[in-house]
Structure formats: structure tokens, C-alpha cells
C-alpha positions as CSV (number, residue, x, y, z in Angstrom):
1,M,75.5,-2.2,7.1
2,K,76.7,-5.8,6.6
3,S,76.7,-6.4,10.3
4,K,73.0,-5.3,10.6
5,I,72.0,-7.7,7.8
6,L,73.9,-10.5,9.5
7,V,72.2,-9.8,12.8
8,L,68.8,-9.9,11.1
9,L,69.6,-13.2,9.4
10,I,70.7,-14.7,12.7
11,V,67.5,-13.5,14.5
12,G,65.4,-14.9,11.6
13,L,67.1,-18.2,11.7
14,S,66.7,-18.4,15.5
15,L,62.9,-17.7,15.3
16,T,62.5,-20.3,12.5
17,A,64.4,-22.9,14.6
18,T,62.4,-22.1,17.7
19,Y,59.1,-22.6,15.8
20,W,60.3,-25.8,14.1
21,F,61.6,-27.6,17.1
22,F,59.2,-26.4,19.7
23,L,55.9,-25.0,18.4
24,R,55.8,-27.3,15.4
25,K,56.5,-30.4,17.6
26,K,53.7,-29.4,20.0
27,D,51.3,-29.1,17.0
28,K,52.1,-32.7,16.0
29,E,51.8,-33.9,19.6
30,D,48.3,-32.4,19.8
31,V,47.1,-34.6,16.9
32,K,45.6,-37.8,18.2
33,V,45.6,-40.9,16.0
34,L,42.4,-42.8,16.5
35,P,42.2,-46.5,16.1
36,L,40.4,-47.9,13.0
37,N,37.1,-49.5,13.7
38,I,37.5,-52.9,12.1
39,Q,34.3,-54.6,11.2
40,K,34.2,-58.3,11.7
41,H,31.1,-59.1,9.7
42,S,29.7,-58.2,6.3
43,N,27.1,-55.4,6.0
44,A,24.5,-58.0,4.9
45,F,25.1,-60.1,8.0
46,N,24.8,-57.1,10.3
47,A,21.6,-56.0,8.6
48,S,20.1,-59.4,9.2
49,V,21.0,-59.2,12.9
50,A,19.5,-55.7,13.0
51,K,16.3,-57.1,11.6
52,V,16.2,-59.8,14.3
53,T,16.8,-57.1,17.0
54,D,14.2,-54.7,15.6
55,T,11.5,-57.4,15.4
56,Y,12.4,-58.5,19.0
57,L,11.9,-54.9,20.1
58,V,8.5,-54.7,18.4
59,L,7.5,-57.9,20.0
60,K,8.5,-56.5,23.4
61,D,6.3,-53.5,22.8
62,A,3.4,-55.9,22.0
63,F,3.8,-57.4,25.4
64,V,3.7,-53.9,26.9
65,E,0.3,-53.5,25.3
66,S,-0.8,-57.0,26.6
67,D,-2.3,-57.7,23.1
68,T,-2.1,-61.5,22.5
69,N,-3.2,-61.2,18.9
70,L,-0.5,-58.6,18.2
71,I,2.0,-60.7,20.1
72,R,1.4,-63.7,17.8
73,I,1.8,-61.5,14.7
74,K,5.0,-60.0,16.0
75,T,6.4,-63.4,17.1
76,N,6.0,-64.7,13.6
77,E,7.8,-61.7,12.2
78,F,10.6,-62.3,14.7
79,I,10.8,-66.0,13.7
80,D,10.9,-64.9,10.0
81,A,13.7,-62.5,10.7
82,L,15.6,-65.2,12.6
83,N,15.3,-67.5,9.7
84,T,16.9,-64.9,7.3
85,I,20.2,-64.7,9.1
86,D,22.8,-66.0,6.7
87,T,25.3,-67.8,8.9
88,T,27.5,-68.9,6.0
89,E,30.3,-66.4,6.7
90,L,30.5,-67.7,10.3
91,K,31.8,-71.0,9.0
92,N,35.1,-69.1,8.5
93,D,35.3,-68.9,12.2
94,T,36.1,-71.9,14.4
95,T,33.7,-74.9,14.3
96,S,32.8,-74.4,17.9
97,V,31.7,-70.8,17.3
98,F,29.6,-71.8,14.3
99,E,27.9,-74.6,16.1
100,T,27.3,-72.4,19.2
101,V,25.6,-69.8,17.0
102,M,23.4,-72.4,15.2
103,A,22.4,-74.0,18.5
104,T,21.5,-70.6,20.1
105,I,19.4,-69.6,17.1
106,N,17.6,-72.9,17.2
107,D,16.9,-72.5,21.0
108,I,15.6,-68.9,20.4
109,R,13.4,-70.1,17.6
110,M,11.9,-72.9,19.7
111,N,11.0,-70.4,22.5
112,A,9.5,-68.0,20.0
113,E,7.4,-70.8,18.5
114,S,6.3,-71.8,22.0
115,I,4.9,-68.3,22.6
116,N,2.5,-68.9,19.8
117,H,1.3,-72.2,21.3
118,Q,0.4,-70.6,24.6
119,T,-3.2,-69.6,25.4
120,S,-2.5,-67.2,28.2
121,I,-0.4,-64.0,28.2
122,S,1.2,-65.0,31.5
123,E,2.6,-68.2,29.8
124,M,3.6,-66.2,26.8
125,R,5.6,-63.9,29.0
126,K,7.5,-66.8,30.6
127,D,8.5,-67.9,27.1
128,F,9.5,-64.3,26.2
129,S,11.7,-64.3,29.3
130,S,13.5,-67.5,28.3
131,L,13.9,-66.1,24.7
132,T,15.4,-62.9,26.1
133,D,17.9,-64.9,28.2
134,M,19.0,-66.7,25.1
135,M,19.4,-63.5,23.1
136,F,21.7,-62.0,25.8
137,P,24.3,-63.1,26.5
138,S,24.3,-66.2,24.3
139,F,23.3,-64.9,20.9
140,F,24.9,-61.4,21.0
141,Y,28.2,-62.8,22.4
142,A,28.3,-65.7,20.0
143,I,27.9,-63.6,16.9
144,K,30.1,-60.8,18.1
145,Y,27.4,-58.2,17.9
146,E,28.3,-55.0,16.0
147,G,25.1,-53.0,16.2
148,P,24.1,-50.0,18.2
149,T,24.1,-50.1,22.0
150,L,21.2,-51.9,23.6
151,Y,20.1,-52.2,27.2
152,L,19.4,-55.3,29.3
153,Q,16.7,-54.4,31.8
154,N,15.2,-56.4,34.7
155,C,12.1,-56.4,36.8
156,P,12.4,-58.3,40.2
157,M,8.6,-59.1,40.2
158,A,8.0,-59.6,36.5
159,I,6.4,-63.1,36.7
160,E,3.8,-64.0,39.4
161,D,4.9,-61.0,41.5
162,S,8.0,-62.8,42.7
163,I,10.1,-64.1,39.8
164,P,12.5,-61.7,38.1
165,A,12.8,-61.5,34.3
166,N,14.9,-59.6,31.7
167,W,14.1,-57.8,28.5
168,I,16.1,-55.9,25.9
169,S,15.5,-52.3,25.0
170,K,17.1,-49.7,22.6
171,S,16.6,-47.1,25.3
172,N,17.6,-47.0,29.0
173,E,14.1,-45.8,29.8
174,I,12.1,-48.6,31.6
175,V,8.9,-49.7,29.9
176,N,8.1,-53.1,31.5
177,P,6.7,-55.8,29.1
178,Y,5.8,-58.1,31.9
179,L,3.6,-55.8,34.0
180,G,2.6,-53.7,31.0
181,K,-0.1,-51.1,30.7
182,T,-3.1,-53.2,31.6
183,H,-2.0,-55.5,34.4
184,P,-5.1,-57.1,36.1
185,V,-4.0,-55.9,39.5
186,Y,-1.6,-53.0,39.0
187,K,-3.1,-51.6,35.8
188,G,-0.5,-49.3,34.4
189,T,1.1,-48.2,37.7
190,M,4.0,-50.7,37.5
191,L,4.8,-49.9,33.8
192,H,8.2,-48.3,34.8
193,C,9.1,-50.9,37.4
194,G,12.7,-52.2,36.8
195,E,16.3,-51.1,36.2
196,V,19.0,-51.3,33.6
197,K,21.1,-54.4,34.4
198,D,23.7,-54.3,31.6
199,S,24.6,-52.8,28.3
200,I,24.9,-54.7,25.0
201,I,27.6,-53.0,23.0
202,A,29.5,-53.8,19.8
203,E,32.7,-55.8,20.5
């Protein structure tokens, strides 16, 4: 009787050891430790950048519609959003980073203001192209962008049928703000002319 109990104890201990050293170890190995997503900026700063991005996207849509009055309104909203960015916390970074951000914001503002001074939509689009090129890569890289993924898109015949130009979109779908819905020659047939050139992702 004692020998049977002893055998059962040995078997039980063997099964327990097998689970602990092999199955239990495998369970632990299957658990992946994901890195923490460390945010570099305050929520308030990121919200102000999001407002700039959103007003840019609405301005881009106004160019799609070729509505000069709407473009002026949305340009002013974009400038207002740009002026609300609180760059104070960027002073904690290096002096060169802070100065780069401030210079980039100033250049973007000047191009936006130039849009409102133009009398033709073709000239407005040229300023919008310059503004976009300052937004990416200069602005988004300098501030270490932390928002949702955006797409840099390009049309090879955006300006005067021969000059390429970029724009930024929240979708990879091509909706061309340079040729738009009511182009004098192409009408809306070139609305989807272009391609995704790059992605703007959080660093």
C-alpha cells in the first residue's frame, strides 16, 4: 500500500515539474512586452498642431473646389491656427531646434498671407505649393510631429501643365487641389491625377 502511494507521489511530482519547467516557461515566452509610447510634447501642444493640420486640410479642399472666396476664408483660419501654436515648451529643446521651428512657422505664415494677396487662383495655387513644401518636411520634422499618419501626394503637371507640386492629405486617396473639379481645360477629369509620394508619421 505504501509503495503505491509513493509511486503516485513520484508521478505527481514529475507531472508538476514537467509543467513548471516546460509548459509554464513556454507560456511566459509567448507574452510579448511592447515598448511604451513615450510622448515628447504636451497634449496642448499636440492639439494646437492638430488644429493647424486640420485647417490646412480644409484649405486644400477649398482649392479642390476652386472657390477663391472660400480659399481666402480658409487661409485666414489656417493663419489663426498657426498663430495659436504655443512654442514655449520647445525652448526646453536646443536653441537651434527652437529657432528652426520659429523660422519655419514664419515662412509658412508669409506664404499663407501671400495667398490672400493674389487675384488669380493659379497664383494662389503656387503659394499653396510653397506653403506645402514648408509644412513637409520642414515643419513636421522640426516639431517632431506626433499626430496621426498623413500622406504627401504629388501631381507631375499641377502648375501650368508641366510643374509638379505637392499637397498633404489625411487619406491615401488622390483628390488633386491643383487641377480640381472645375479646371478650365480638363474640367474634373484630372481630379484624381497624382500619387502618394511619402508618409508623414509620428516620430
